[in-house]
C-alpha positions as CSV (number, residue, x, y, z in Angstrom):
1,M,-28.4,-212.5,-16.6
2,Y,-27.2,-208.9,-16.8
3,E,-26.4,-206.1,-14.3
4,L,-27.5,-202.6,-14.9
5,I,-25.6,-199.7,-13.3
6,L,-26.9,-196.1,-13.8
7,K,-25.2,-193.5,-11.6
8,N,-24.6,-190.3,-13.5
9,N,-27.0,-187.7,-12.1
10,K,-25.6,-184.2,-12.6
11,G,-27.4,-181.7,-14.8
12,F,-29.8,-184.3,-16.1
13,K,-31.0,-187.0,-13.7
14,W,-32.4,-190.5,-14.2
15,Y,-36.1,-191.2,-13.4
16,H,-37.2,-194.7,-13.0
17,N,-39.7,-197.3,-11.7
18,D,-39.6,-201.1,-11.8
19,I,-39.5,-201.3,-15.6
20,F,-38.5,-198.0,-17.1
21,F,-35.4,-195.7,-16.8
22,V,-35.4,-192.4,-18.7
23,K,-33.1,-189.4,-18.8
24,G,-33.5,-186.2,-20.8
25,Y,-36.6,-184.7,-22.5
26,F,-38.7,-185.1,-25.6
27,F,-41.9,-184.1,-27.4
28,D,-44.4,-186.6,-28.7
29,Q,-46.1,-186.5,-32.1
30,N,-48.7,-184.1,-30.8
31,N,-46.0,-181.6,-29.5
32,N,-46.6,-182.5,-25.9
33,F,-43.5,-181.9,-23.8
34,Y,-42.2,-184.5,-21.3
35,Q,-39.3,-184.5,-18.9
36,N,-38.4,-186.0,-15.5
37,I,-41.4,-187.8,-13.8
38,D,-43.8,-186.8,-16.6
39,A,-41.5,-188.6,-19.2
40,L,-41.5,-191.7,-17.0
41,N,-45.3,-191.7,-16.6
42,F,-45.7,-191.2,-20.4
43,L,-43.5,-194.2,-21.2
44,C,-45.5,-196.4,-18.9
45,N,-48.2,-196.4,-21.6
46,F,-45.9,-198.4,-23.9
47,S,-45.1,-201.6,-22.1
48,A,-44.9,-203.8,-25.3
49,F,-41.6,-203.9,-27.2
50,D,-43.2,-203.4,-30.6
51,D,-45.0,-200.2,-29.3
52,L,-41.8,-199.0,-27.7
53,I,-39.8,-199.6,-30.9
54,E,-42.3,-197.6,-32.9
55,L,-42.4,-194.8,-30.3
56,V,-38.7,-194.0,-30.0
57,G,-38.6,-193.2,-33.8
58,K,-41.2,-190.6,-33.2
59,L,-39.9,-188.9,-30.1
60,N,-38.3,-185.5,-30.7
61,G,-35.7,-184.6,-28.1
62,V,-32.6,-185.6,-26.2
63,F,-33.1,-188.8,-24.3
64,T,-31.9,-192.3,-23.4
65,I,-34.6,-194.8,-22.5
66,L,-34.2,-198.3,-20.9
67,F,-37.0,-200.8,-20.5
68,K,-36.5,-204.1,-18.7
69,K,-38.9,-207.0,-18.6
70,N,-37.8,-210.4,-17.1
71,E,-34.5,-211.2,-18.8
72,T,-35.0,-208.8,-21.7
73,L,-33.6,-205.3,-21.8
74,F,-34.3,-202.6,-24.4
75,I,-32.1,-199.5,-24.7
76,A,-32.6,-196.5,-27.0
77,S,-30.4,-193.4,-27.4
78,D,-31.5,-190.4,-29.4
79,K,-29.4,-189.0,-32.4
80,T,-27.2,-186.8,-30.1
81,R,-26.2,-189.8,-27.9
82,F,-25.8,-187.2,-25.2
83,F,-26.4,-189.8,-22.5
84,P,-24.4,-192.8,-23.8
85,I,-24.8,-196.3,-22.5
86,F,-21.9,-198.8,-22.4
87,Y,-21.9,-202.6,-22.2
88,T,-19.5,-205.4,-21.9
89,L,-19.6,-209.2,-21.5
90,I,-17.6,-210.6,-18.5
91,S,-17.8,-214.3,-17.6
92,D,-21.0,-214.8,-19.6
93,K,-22.8,-211.9,-18.0
94,Y,-23.5,-208.5,-19.5
95,Y,-22.7,-205.4,-17.5
96,I,-24.5,-202.2,-18.8
97,S,-23.9,-198.7,-17.5
98,D,-23.9,-195.0,-18.2
99,S,-20.4,-194.9,-16.8
100,A,-17.7,-196.7,-18.7
101,F,-15.5,-196.7,-15.7
102,E,-18.0,-198.8,-13.8
103,L,-17.4,-201.5,-16.4
104,I,-13.6,-201.0,-16.5
105,N,-13.5,-201.6,-12.7
106,R,-15.2,-205.0,-13.2
107,M,-12.9,-206.2,-15.9
108,P,-10.1,-208.5,-14.8
109,N,-7.5,-207.0,-17.2
110,P,-8.7,-203.9,-19.1
111,S,-6.6,-202.8,-22.1
112,I,-6.6,-200.2,-24.8
113,D,-8.1,-201.1,-28.1
114,L,-5.2,-200.2,-30.5
115,V,-7.3,-199.8,-33.6
116,N,-9.8,-197.5,-31.9
117,A,-6.9,-195.7,-30.3
118,H,-5.5,-194.8,-33.7
119,I,-9.0,-193.7,-35.0
120,F,-9.3,-191.6,-31.8
121,K,-6.0,-189.9,-32.2
122,A,-6.8,-189.0,-35.8
123,S,-10.3,-187.7,-35.2
124,G,-10.9,-187.0,-31.5
125,Y,-13.6,-189.8,-31.2
126,T,-14.1,-193.5,-31.8
127,I,-16.5,-194.7,-34.5
128,D,-19.4,-197.1,-34.7
129,N,-20.0,-198.9,-31.3
130,G,-16.3,-199.1,-30.5
131,T,-14.5,-197.5,-27.5
132,L,-10.9,-197.1,-26.4
133,I,-11.2,-200.1,-24.1
134,K,-11.1,-203.5,-25.7
135,G,-14.4,-205.4,-25.1
136,I,-16.5,-202.3,-24.1
137,F,-19.1,-201.1,-26.6
138,S,-21.5,-198.2,-26.8
139,V,-25.0,-197.8,-28.0
140,K,-24.8,-195.7,-31.2
141,P,-26.7,-192.5,-31.9
142,A,-30.3,-193.0,-32.9
143,E,-30.1,-196.7,-32.2
144,W,-32.1,-199.1,-30.2
145,I,-30.6,-202.4,-29.0
146,L,-32.4,-205.5,-27.5
147,F,-30.7,-207.8,-25.0
148,E,-32.5,-211.1,-24.5
149,N,-31.3,-214.2,-22.6
150,N,-27.8,-212.8,-22.3
151,Q,-27.5,-212.1,-26.0
152,I,-27.8,-209.0,-28.2
153,V,-30.7,-210.2,-30.4
154,K,-31.4,-207.1,-32.5
155,T,-30.2,-203.6,-33.1
156,S,-31.7,-200.9,-35.4
157,S,-31.2,-197.3,-36.3
158,F,-34.3,-195.1,-36.0
159,Y,-33.1,-191.9,-37.6
160,S,-31.1,-191.1,-40.8
161,F,-30.0,-187.8,-42.3
162,A,-29.3,-189.5,-45.6
163,I,-31.8,-188.8,-48.4
164,E,-32.8,-190.4,-51.7
165,N,-34.6,-187.3,-53.1
166,Q,-34.4,-183.6,-52.7
167,L,-37.4,-181.2,-52.3
168,N,-38.8,-179.9,-55.5
169,S,-40.0,-176.4,-54.7
170,S,-38.9,-172.9,-55.7
171,Y,-36.3,-170.9,-53.8
172,N,-38.9,-168.5,-52.4
173,E,-41.2,-171.3,-51.3
174,L,-38.3,-173.0,-49.6
175,K,-37.4,-169.8,-47.8
176,E,-40.9,-169.6,-46.5
177,M,-40.8,-173.2,-45.4
178,S,-37.4,-172.7,-43.7
179,V,-38.9,-169.8,-41.6
180,E,-41.9,-172.0,-40.7
181,K,-39.6,-174.9,-39.6
182,L,-37.2,-172.7,-37.7
183,E,-39.9,-171.0,-35.8
184,S,-41.7,-174.2,-35.0
185,S,-38.4,-175.6,-33.6
186,F,-37.8,-172.6,-31.4
187,K,-41.4,-172.5,-30.2
188,R,-40.7,-176.1,-28.9
189,L,-37.5,-174.8,-27.4
190,I,-39.4,-172.1,-25.4
191,V,-41.9,-174.7,-24.1
192,S,-39.1,-177.0,-23.0
193,L,-37.3,-174.3,-21.0
194,E,-40.3,-174.0,-18.6
195,N,-39.3,-170.4,-17.7
196,K,-35.8,-171.3,-16.5
197,Q,-32.9,-168.9,-17.1
198,V,-31.1,-169.3,-20.4
199,A,-27.3,-169.2,-20.4
200,L,-26.3,-168.6,-24.0
201,P,-22.7,-169.1,-25.3
202,L,-22.9,-166.2,-27.8
203,S,-20.0,-166.3,-30.2
204,G,-19.5,-164.1,-33.2
205,G,-21.1,-166.6,-35.5
206,Y,-24.6,-167.0,-36.9
207,D,-25.9,-170.1,-35.1
208,S,-25.8,-168.8,-31.5
209,R,-26.9,-165.3,-32.7
210,L,-30.1,-166.8,-34.2
211,I,-30.8,-168.4,-30.9
212,A,-30.5,-165.0,-29.2
213,V,-32.8,-163.4,-31.8
214,M,-35.4,-166.1,-31.5
215,L,-35.5,-165.8,-27.7
216,K,-36.1,-162.1,-28.2
217,K,-38.7,-162.6,-30.9
218,F,-40.7,-164.9,-28.7
219,N,-40.3,-162.5,-25.7
220,Y,-38.2,-164.8,-23.5
221,Q,-36.8,-162.4,-20.9
222,N,-34.5,-164.3,-18.5
223,V,-31.4,-164.6,-20.8
224,V,-27.7,-164.3,-19.9
225,C,-25.2,-164.3,-22.8
226,F,-21.5,-164.8,-22.5
227,T,-18.4,-165.2,-24.5
228,Y,-14.9,-166.1,-23.5
229,G,-11.3,-166.2,-24.6
230,R,-8.3,-163.8,-24.8
231,K,-8.9,-160.1,-24.9
232,G,-9.0,-158.7,-28.4
233,N,-10.3,-161.8,-30.1
234,E,-12.7,-161.3,-33.1
235,Q,-15.6,-163.0,-31.3
236,I,-16.0,-160.4,-28.6
237,E,-17.3,-157.3,-30.4
238,N,-20.1,-159.1,-32.4
239,S,-21.2,-161.1,-29.3
240,R,-21.3,-158.0,-27.1
241,N,-23.1,-155.9,-29.7
242,A,-25.7,-158.6,-30.4
243,A,-26.5,-159.1,-26.7
244,H,-26.8,-155.3,-26.2
245,K,-29.0,-154.8,-29.2
246,L,-31.3,-157.5,-28.0
247,G,-31.4,-156.2,-24.4
248,F,-29.8,-159.3,-22.8
249,K,-27.2,-159.3,-20.0
250,W,-23.7,-160.1,-21.3
251,Y,-20.6,-161.4,-19.7
252,F,-17.0,-161.7,-21.0
253,V,-14.9,-164.4,-19.3
254,E,-11.3,-163.4,-20.0
255,Y,-9.0,-166.4,-20.5
256,N,-5.6,-165.6,-18.8
257,N,-3.1,-167.3,-16.6
258,E,-4.9,-166.4,-13.4
259,L,-8.1,-168.1,-14.6
260,I,-6.4,-171.4,-15.5
261,K,-3.9,-171.3,-12.6
262,D,-3.2,-174.8,-11.2
263,Y,-6.2,-176.3,-13.1
264,Y,-4.1,-179.2,-14.5
265,N,-3.4,-181.0,-11.2
266,S,-6.8,-180.4,-9.6
267,E,-9.1,-183.3,-8.7
268,L,-12.0,-181.4,-10.4
269,F,-10.3,-181.3,-13.8
270,R,-9.2,-185.0,-13.6
271,D,-12.8,-185.9,-12.7
272,Y,-14.1,-183.8,-15.5
273,A,-11.8,-185.5,-18.0
274,K,-13.1,-188.9,-17.0
275,Y,-16.7,-187.7,-17.2
276,A,-16.4,-185.9,-20.5
277,G,-14.1,-188.3,-22.3
278,K,-16.4,-191.4,-21.8
279,I,-13.6,-193.6,-23.4
280,T,-15.0,-192.5,-26.8
281,S,-14.5,-188.7,-27.0
282,M,-11.9,-186.0,-26.6
283,P,-12.7,-184.1,-23.3
284,Y,-13.6,-180.6,-24.5
285,L,-11.7,-177.8,-22.7
286,Q,-12.8,-174.7,-24.5
287,E,-15.8,-173.9,-22.3
288,Y,-14.7,-175.6,-19.2
289,F,-13.1,-172.5,-17.6
290,A,-15.9,-170.2,-18.6
291,V,-18.7,-172.4,-17.2
292,K,-16.7,-172.9,-14.0
293,Y,-16.2,-169.2,-13.7
294,L,-19.9,-168.4,-14.2
295,K,-20.9,-170.9,-11.6
296,D,-18.2,-170.0,-9.0
297,N,-19.1,-166.3,-9.2
298,K,-22.9,-167.0,-9.2
299,L,-23.4,-165.2,-12.5
300,I,-26.1,-167.6,-13.6
301,E,-28.9,-169.3,-11.7
302,S,-28.5,-172.8,-10.3
303,N,-31.1,-174.2,-12.7
304,A,-30.1,-172.3,-15.8
305,V,-30.3,-174.1,-19.1
306,F,-27.4,-173.7,-21.6
307,I,-28.2,-173.5,-25.3
308,P,-25.1,-173.9,-27.5
309,G,-25.5,-173.3,-31.3
310,H,-24.7,-176.9,-32.3
311,S,-24.9,-177.5,-35.3
312,G,-26.9,-175.1,-37.4
313,D,-24.1,-174.5,-39.9
314,L,-24.1,-178.2,-40.9
315,L,-27.9,-178.1,-41.5
316,G,-27.3,-175.0,-43.7
317,G,-24.6,-176.8,-45.7
318,S,-21.3,-175.9,-44.2
319,Q,-19.8,-179.2,-45.3
320,F,-20.3,-178.5,-49.0
321,V,-17.1,-177.3,-50.6
322,K,-15.3,-177.6,-47.2
323,V,-15.5,-181.4,-47.2
324,F,-17.2,-182.6,-50.4
325,N,-19.1,-181.3,-53.4
326,D,-22.7,-182.2,-54.4
327,N,-21.5,-184.3,-57.4
328,V,-19.5,-186.8,-55.3
329,E,-19.8,-190.4,-56.4
330,L,-20.6,-193.3,-54.1
331,K,-17.3,-194.9,-54.6
332,E,-15.5,-191.7,-53.4
333,V,-17.3,-191.5,-50.1
334,P,-15.0,-193.7,-47.9
335,E,-11.9,-192.0,-49.2
336,I,-13.3,-188.5,-48.5
337,I,-14.2,-189.5,-44.9
338,F,-10.8,-191.1,-44.4
339,K,-8.9,-188.1,-45.6
340,R,-11.1,-185.2,-44.4
341,K,-12.4,-186.6,-41.0
342,L,-9.2,-188.2,-39.7
343,F,-6.6,-185.5,-39.7
344,L,-5.7,-184.5,-36.1
345,N,-2.8,-186.9,-36.0
346,K,-1.2,-189.0,-38.7
347,I,-2.4,-192.6,-38.8
348,N,0.3,-195.2,-38.5
349,K,0.5,-196.9,-41.9
350,N,0.2,-200.3,-40.3
351,F,-3.4,-199.4,-39.3
352,Q,-4.5,-197.4,-42.3
353,K,-6.1,-200.3,-44.3
354,E,-7.9,-201.7,-41.2
355,I,-9.3,-198.3,-40.3
356,Y,-10.4,-197.6,-43.9
357,D,-12.2,-200.9,-43.9
358,I,-14.0,-200.0,-40.7
359,I,-15.2,-196.7,-42.2
360,N,-16.3,-198.5,-45.3
361,K,-18.3,-201.1,-43.3
362,R,-19.8,-198.4,-41.2
363,L,-21.0,-196.6,-44.4
364,Q,-22.5,-199.8,-45.7
365,N,-24.4,-200.2,-42.5
366,L,-25.7,-196.6,-42.7
367,R,-26.7,-197.1,-46.3
368,G,-28.4,-200.4,-46.0
369,E,-30.3,-201.4,-49.2
370,K,-31.3,-197.8,-50.1
371,S,-30.1,-195.6,-52.9
372,Y,-29.1,-192.6,-51.0
373,I,-27.6,-189.5,-52.6
374,P,-23.8,-190.0,-52.0
375,Y,-23.1,-186.6,-50.3
376,S,-25.9,-187.2,-47.9
377,L,-24.2,-190.4,-46.7
378,I,-21.1,-188.3,-45.8
379,E,-23.4,-186.1,-43.7
380,E,-25.2,-189.1,-42.2
381,Y,-21.8,-190.5,-41.2
382,D,-20.7,-187.2,-39.8
383,I,-23.8,-186.7,-37.7
384,K,-23.7,-190.2,-36.2
385,E,-19.9,-190.0,-35.5
386,K,-18.3,-186.5,-35.3
387,I,-21.3,-184.4,-34.5
388,A,-22.7,-186.7,-31.8
389,K,-19.5,-187.9,-30.2
390,F,-17.3,-184.7,-30.6
391,I,-19.6,-181.7,-31.1
392,F,-22.6,-182.5,-28.9
393,N,-20.4,-184.3,-26.4
394,S,-18.6,-181.0,-25.9
395,S,-21.7,-179.8,-24.1
396,T,-21.0,-182.4,-21.4
397,V,-19.3,-179.5,-19.7
398,F,-22.7,-178.0,-18.9
399,D,-24.1,-181.2,-17.6
400,Y,-20.9,-181.8,-15.5
401,F,-21.3,-178.5,-13.7
402,G,-25.0,-179.4,-12.9
403,Y,-26.9,-177.6,-15.8
404,E,-29.3,-178.8,-18.4
405,V,-28.8,-178.2,-22.1
406,R,-31.0,-177.8,-25.2
407,F,-30.1,-178.3,-28.9
408,P,-32.8,-176.4,-30.9
409,Y,-31.1,-177.1,-34.3
410,W,-31.4,-180.9,-33.8
411,D,-35.2,-180.7,-33.8
412,N,-36.6,-183.5,-35.9
413,E,-38.8,-181.2,-38.1
414,L,-35.9,-178.8,-38.7
415,M,-33.4,-181.6,-39.6
416,D,-35.9,-183.3,-41.9
417,F,-36.4,-180.1,-43.8
418,F,-32.8,-179.1,-44.3
419,K,-31.5,-182.5,-45.2
420,A,-33.9,-182.6,-48.2
421,L,-33.1,-179.0,-49.3
422,P,-31.7,-179.0,-52.9
423,S,-27.9,-179.1,-52.7
424,K,-27.6,-175.9,-54.8
425,Y,-29.3,-174.0,-52.0
426,R,-27.0,-175.5,-49.3
427,I,-23.7,-174.8,-51.0
428,S,-22.0,-172.1,-49.0
429,K,-25.2,-172.1,-46.8
430,R,-26.9,-170.0,-49.5
431,L,-30.5,-170.3,-48.3
432,Y,-29.7,-170.7,-44.6
433,D,-27.6,-167.5,-44.4
434,D,-30.1,-165.6,-46.6
435,V,-32.9,-166.4,-44.2
436,L,-30.9,-165.6,-41.1
437,I,-29.6,-162.3,-42.4
438,N,-32.6,-160.9,-44.2
439,K,-35.5,-162.4,-42.1
440,Y,-34.0,-162.1,-38.6
441,F,-30.6,-160.3,-38.2
442,T,-31.4,-157.2,-40.3
443,G,-34.8,-156.7,-38.6
444,F,-33.3,-157.0,-35.1
445,K,-30.2,-154.9,-36.1
446,V,-27.7,-157.6,-35.3
447,N,-26.3,-157.9,-38.9
448,F,-22.7,-156.6,-38.6
449,K,-20.2,-155.4,-41.2
450,K,-17.3,-157.6,-40.0
451,E,-18.6,-161.2,-39.9
452,L,-16.7,-164.5,-39.2
453,Q,-18.7,-166.6,-41.7
454,A,-16.7,-168.8,-44.1
455,T,-17.5,-168.0,-47.7
456,I,-16.4,-170.3,-50.6
457,S,-13.4,-168.0,-51.3
458,K,-12.4,-168.1,-47.6
459,I,-12.6,-171.9,-47.5
460,I,-10.4,-172.2,-50.6
461,F,-8.0,-169.7,-49.2
462,Q,-7.8,-171.6,-46.0
463,R,-7.0,-174.9,-47.9
464,I,-4.1,-173.1,-49.6
465,K,-2.8,-171.9,-46.2
466,D,-3.1,-175.4,-44.8
467,L,-1.0,-176.8,-47.6
468,I,1.6,-174.1,-47.1
469,K,1.6,-174.8,-43.3
470,R,2.5,-178.4,-43.8
471,R,5.8,-177.4,-45.4
472,L,6.8,-175.0,-42.6
473,S,9.2,-175.8,-39.8
474,G,7.9,-176.8,-36.3
475,Y,9.1,-173.5,-34.9
476,I,7.1,-171.4,-37.4
477,K,4.0,-173.6,-37.0
478,K,4.2,-173.0,-33.2
479,K,4.4,-169.2,-33.7
480,I,1.4,-169.2,-36.0
481,L,-0.6,-171.3,-33.5
482,I,0.1,-169.0,-30.6
483,K,-0.6,-165.9,-32.6
484,N,-4.1,-167.2,-33.6
485,D,-4.8,-168.7,-30.2
486,W,-7.9,-166.7,-29.3
487,C,-9.1,-169.4,-26.8
488,F,-5.8,-169.6,-24.9
489,H,-5.2,-173.2,-25.9
490,Y,-1.4,-172.9,-25.8
491,P,-1.2,-172.2,-22.0
492,I,-4.0,-174.7,-21.3
493,T,-2.3,-177.5,-23.2
494,E,1.2,-176.6,-22.1
495,P,1.2,-178.9,-19.0
496,M,0.0,-181.8,-21.2
497,V,2.8,-181.2,-23.6
498,K,5.4,-181.1,-20.7
499,E,4.0,-184.3,-19.2
500,L,4.0,-186.2,-22.5
501,D,7.2,-184.5,-23.9
502,Y,5.1,-184.2,-27.0
503,K,6.8,-182.2,-29.8
504,F,5.0,-179.1,-31.2
505,K,6.5,-179.5,-34.6
506,N,4.2,-182.5,-35.2
507,V,1.0,-180.6,-34.1
508,V,-1.5,-179.2,-36.5
509,K,-4.1,-178.3,-33.9
510,Y,-4.4,-178.1,-30.2
511,N,-7.1,-180.8,-30.2
512,S,-4.4,-183.2,-31.4
513,I,-2.5,-182.6,-28.2
514,I,-5.6,-183.2,-26.1
515,T,-6.5,-186.5,-27.8
516,I,-3.0,-187.9,-27.2
517,W,-3.0,-186.6,-23.6
518,Y,-6.5,-188.2,-23.0
519,L,-5.3,-191.6,-24.3
520,D,-2.3,-191.4,-22.0
521,F,-4.5,-190.3,-19.1
522,L,-6.8,-193.3,-19.8
523,E,-3.9,-195.8,-20.0
524,K,-2.7,-194.6,-16.6
525,L,-6.2,-194.9,-15.1
526,I,-6.6,-198.5,-16.2
527,K,-3.0,-199.5,-15.5
528,P,-1.9,-197.3,-12.6
529,D,1.1,-199.4,-11.7
530,S,2.6,-199.7,-15.2
C-alpha cells in the first residue's frame, strides 16, 4: 500500500531492521546516549504505537524514526527536521522517501506549486508541510505522522516553544539556573561526541564562542576552529584571538576568486544544490567553500563532528525588538510574521492574501486550544519554519561532505528553560549575554573590546538604514552590497545573476538571488526539455 525509499547516507546513515529505521542521535529520559545500532536496538523496546508516540516526545536529540507494522507506517522527525521525510500519493499509492527527487522521478507530470514558490522567494523556505512541487509534502518539525491503510490517519506535534506562563524567580536565581542548564546541555554534547574531533565554525559572535569555551571548560582537547570570508572582515580577529586564548588550532579559509573558480558549472555543486535545497529550502552557500577546502586539504579528520552555533541568540531573545515586542497582541501576530519573515523578494499582490491566510492557519494549528503568550507564538512559528528549514538546514553542508553535526543549543532542557524566561530578561538578550560575558568569557579571557553583538540602539539604527536603502538607486544599492560583502557573496552569485539576467536594482540581499536561482534550477530539473 506504500513504498518506502531511504537512500541518503552521507554524514549520518540510516540503521534499520525489519520494523525500525533510525537516523541521527538522541538521549533518553535518563540521559543515556544512543546512536547508530545502539539507537536501533533501543527502539526495539517500543513496538506498540502508543509507547512509541509517548517516547518520541521525550527523546532529546536530532533524529528521524520510522516504524512499520503490516500496512501501518509511523514517522517522527525531531524539532530540527534535519533529516526530512517527503511523501506523495500517486495512483492510490503513497511513496515516502528522504529524497524528494525520488518522488519527483515517479510523478507523471511534476510541476511547481505557485503559491509555495512565492512563499519560498519571499523567505527562502516553504512553510507548513508544503514543498515547491505540487503534490509532494514533508513531515513537519517535531511532528509524528501515522499512515494506515493508504491514508494519513493522524498527525501530531510533540514539541512547542510557545508558553502560557513565564518563570517567577529573581534575576540572580535565573542566572544560576541558566548556568546549570547550559552546562547540563554541554555535558550531553561532550558525551555525544564520543571523543571525535570537533570542527568548530568560530565566528566573531557569542554563540560559537561559548561552544569553544565550554569545550575548553570540560577539557575537550581535539578541537579545530575555523572561520572564512574575505581578508579584513570583522569576524577574523575575534575568532582567531578566541581560538588562541583557548589553545585550539585555528584556520582561516580566505574567500577569493581562486577558491570559487569554476564552482558554478561543476557536478559537485549541482549535486549539492539538489541535496541541500530539498525542494523546501534555499541551498546555503556561505560555508560550502570552507568545508570543501578543509576536506580537500585534509585539515580535519574524516570523522570530525561540526558544531555550529545555531541558534543560541534566539534562545537569548534576539527576536525581541528586532521582530516584535513583548506586548504584542494576538491579533497582530500574523501581520508581524507576514511583514518581518517574508522580505527577501516582494510578493506578487495576486498571492498576498492567500499567503497571509496560510500563515494565519499555520498559527492557529500551532496555537490549538491553548492561551499562549502572543510573542511566544511568533517564536514557535519561527522555530518550526525559518529556524528548522533555513538555519538548521544550512548545516546540510556538513552532512553532504560526510560529517556529522551537533546542535547543543537545541537541547530540550535548555530550550525549555529559555522559552519560559521572563521577557524582560530576554529583551536585548539581557540575561543570556550577562551570563556568557561574566560567567564564561571574562574568566577565559575571550571578552573583546570590539564586539559584533546587536544592541537595541544598533537594531534601531539598522532599521533606519534599511528604510533609507529602499529609496536608493539600484546602482548605489549594488555598491553598498559589494562594500559590505565580507563573505564574497557577490562573486559567488554573479554567475547566477548572469544566467537569470536578474537585475541587481531589485535585490535587497544575496539570499534573494539564491532563492530565485534555486527555483529556476528546480524548474529545469523537473522540466529539462522546456
